[in-house]
N, C-alpha and C positions, 0 to 999 in steps of 0.2 A: 503492499499500500505504499500512497505519499505521504508519507507521514505531516509534511506542513501543509495539507488541508486540514488537519485536526484541529488548529490554529486560529482557522477561520473564522466569523460566522456565517457568512453561507462556502461552503465547502465547490471548491472549484472543482464539477464534477464530470464536465467536458473534458479536461486534461488528461483525464483517468484513462488507461487506454485496459477494455479486456480481452485476454486472448485469446480465439476461436481457429479453431484447427474447420479443414473441411474435408472430407472423406469421401470414396467413393459409393457412390450408391449403388451393391452390388442387384441389390432385389430388383430394380426395375431392371426389365428387361428388352423394355421398348426402347432403340437406339435414337430417337426422334424425339422422346420425352424430356423437359428441360429439367426434370428434378435430376440430373446426373451427377446432384454431390451432397451431404447434407453433413449439415456443422455440430461442431460439439465442444460447450466452455473449457479450456485446458486448464485445471484446476493446479493452482499452486497449492495449494496444502490446504489441511484444515486447522482454522483458529479458534483457539477455545478461549473461556473468559480469561487465560491467567493472561494469554497475547494480546488482547485488546486492555486489559488492563495494565501490561506494562507499555502499552502505544500512547496510552492517554498519560504516562510516568514519563516517557517520552521525550510528548511533544510538551510537557510543562503543564500541560493544566487540571494537574490534579490536585491544583489549591491545596497542598500542604498537607491533603493524604497519603500513604503507603502506599503501594503498592496490595497488597497485603488488607489491609483496611479499604482499596476500591474492589475487591476480590470478596471481600464480609457481606458486604451495602450487593455489589450483585449476588448476591446468595438469598439476601432479603429480600430482592426484589423478585429472582426468579421464583423463591418459596410464595412470596406473594401471590404470585399470577396463578399459579399450577392453583393455591385455596381458591379462586375467583374461577377460575375453570372448572374445577370441585361443583360447586355451590350452582355452576350454570347456565354465568356471564360468557362472552363475546370479552374479548380481550383484546385489543388493539396494542402493541407497543411503537406505531411510529413506521415499521415496515411492514409487518403482518399481522391479519386479523384470525386469530386461535379461538377454536369453538370444539367440545365434547361431542363425540358424533358416538351412537350403537350400532356396534355391524350385527347381522344376522336377522333373520326374519323371526316372527309372530303367528303360531299356526292359529292364536284366536286373540282379543281385545280384553281379558282374562286371562292370560298367560303371564304370569312373572321371568322375570329375567334371571337367567340361566347361565353361569360361568362357562358350563359344555356347551351352547350352541350361541350363547352371546358374548359380545367383547366391548367394551369403552376404547375409538381412537381418538384421533383428533387431526381436525383436519383445519389448511389453512389457507389465505388469496394473500395478494399482497395488496397494500391499502393505496391509495391514491395518490398519497404526496411518494411513497415510492417508486411509482413508476413514472410521475413525474421523474423521478434521478433520473432509473433506465432509459426514458428517452433520450436524455444527453449524455447519453455514454455512449462513445463511436467503437466499435469493435474492432481487432487486429485483426484480419481473415491471415492465416500460416495454411500452410500444406499437413493435414498429418502423418503423422507415423505407420503405413499401411500397414504395418508387423501390430498396432495393437488391439488386442480384444476389445470388438465394441459390438454390444448389441442392439439389431435395429427394433425387433419385433416379438413377441410372446403370445401363443393362440393359447388357450386355454380350451380342447376340443368341448366336454361337459359345457361346461358355462356359458361356453362362445363368448365372454368377454378379455377386454383386454384388463382388466381391472380385480378379477376373481381367480383364486388357484383353487381346485376342486382337489380334495383329498384320496389318491388314487385311481385320479383320472389321466391322461395320458396331455402331455403337455411338448410342445411346439418352442425353439427361441430358435428366430433367425439371428443373421450376423455375419461379419467379416473375421478371420482368424479367433474363432469362437474353441476351435477345440480342446477337449481337458486330455492336453498334455505333457510329460514332468515324471521327475522320480521325488523332486519335494515335499516334505507329508502334509503340505497345506492345498496345494492342487485340488482340484475337482470343485464342482457345484455346487454352492449352496441356497440356501433359501435361507434368508436371513431376516431374525425376530425383529424390528425396525426400534422397537419398545423392551424388550428384553434377551440378549442378547444366548442366553442363557439360553432359551428356545431356540436356538438356529438349528437346522441340520445340513448337513452335508452328505453329498452323493459324489459317489468316487468315479469314476471313469470307466471300470467294469461294472458299474451299476447304470447306465446309459445303454438305452435304444437304440440309440446315434448321435455320434459322434465327429463332425469331419469339422473343417473350418466355417462354412455354415450353417451349417443346422446340428440342432444336440435333441435328442428326443430321448423325453424321461418319461416314468410315471412319479405322479406326484408323489410325495411321501403322506404315507397314512399316520404317521405320529407326530406332525405337525399341529402345531396345537392354534387353539383360536386367535387373530388377532394381525397385525399388518406386518408384508414380509417384502423385503427384495430381492430381487436375482443376484445374485453374485458369481462370476465365477472369474478361475484362479486358474492362469494356462501357463507352459513355459514353451509352448507352442510357437514355432519360427513361420513355420510352412516342411513340408514334408512330412519328414521324420526329425527334422531339426529341433533340436529343445537349446531354448537363451539359458544362460545359469540363471539370471534373477526373474522367478516369475512376476507377470505383472495382473492386473485385476479390472475387471470393469464392472461396476453396479449398475443394476436395472429396476425403476419400475416403482410404487405404490400396488401390494397388490392385498385380498383383503380375502383369510381363511374364516368361515363361520363353523 
């Protein structure tokens, strides 16, 4: 980030540079199609509360508060937001608006909530103020590394929905360079529970029905607990039977298991 923007009353977002890479869209068969490439933001890393607190201190905007004190305040704010959400409020933090949602269906209007069938999730969407900032950002377009694994679509055969995973159902994943290959322990296809990582389920290459550079097919694990999931690929695949030394990973989507 540009640390200098923190010291301004009106941050100059127009001078920011959002790195974006273009990748060939191998899913398009029509040579005359105008959708020859798709764009992905190049992630610069994960920014934690500690990073943000450190940015504030480095910029001299901490008003005498130490980084540890700022982190304590941030924790208080986070807990206060969670409390409001749990009471049914919509929380607007200036960037997103958050609200809790109930996943799963009810057979009648007298049926009670059951953890075996239902789960609490969270939905969010950007605020108008945030969207105004995003409109001023100018992405810097680059050409992506063609060997990076990228998921472009997921199809659940039973639900026929792009946001639902069905336990025991057939699942097809499309993409580029997504073949699960390598001898590192972490190599595999992951169903990542976004609310509780301990509920994440991993499939090895031997558990996949199809495993190519452009398509993976499998049975959705029957032991997935209800909740929100993303799909993550960790692979050493480079092309053919060649493996890279360091695994690459790619995470995709937001799916519901009810």
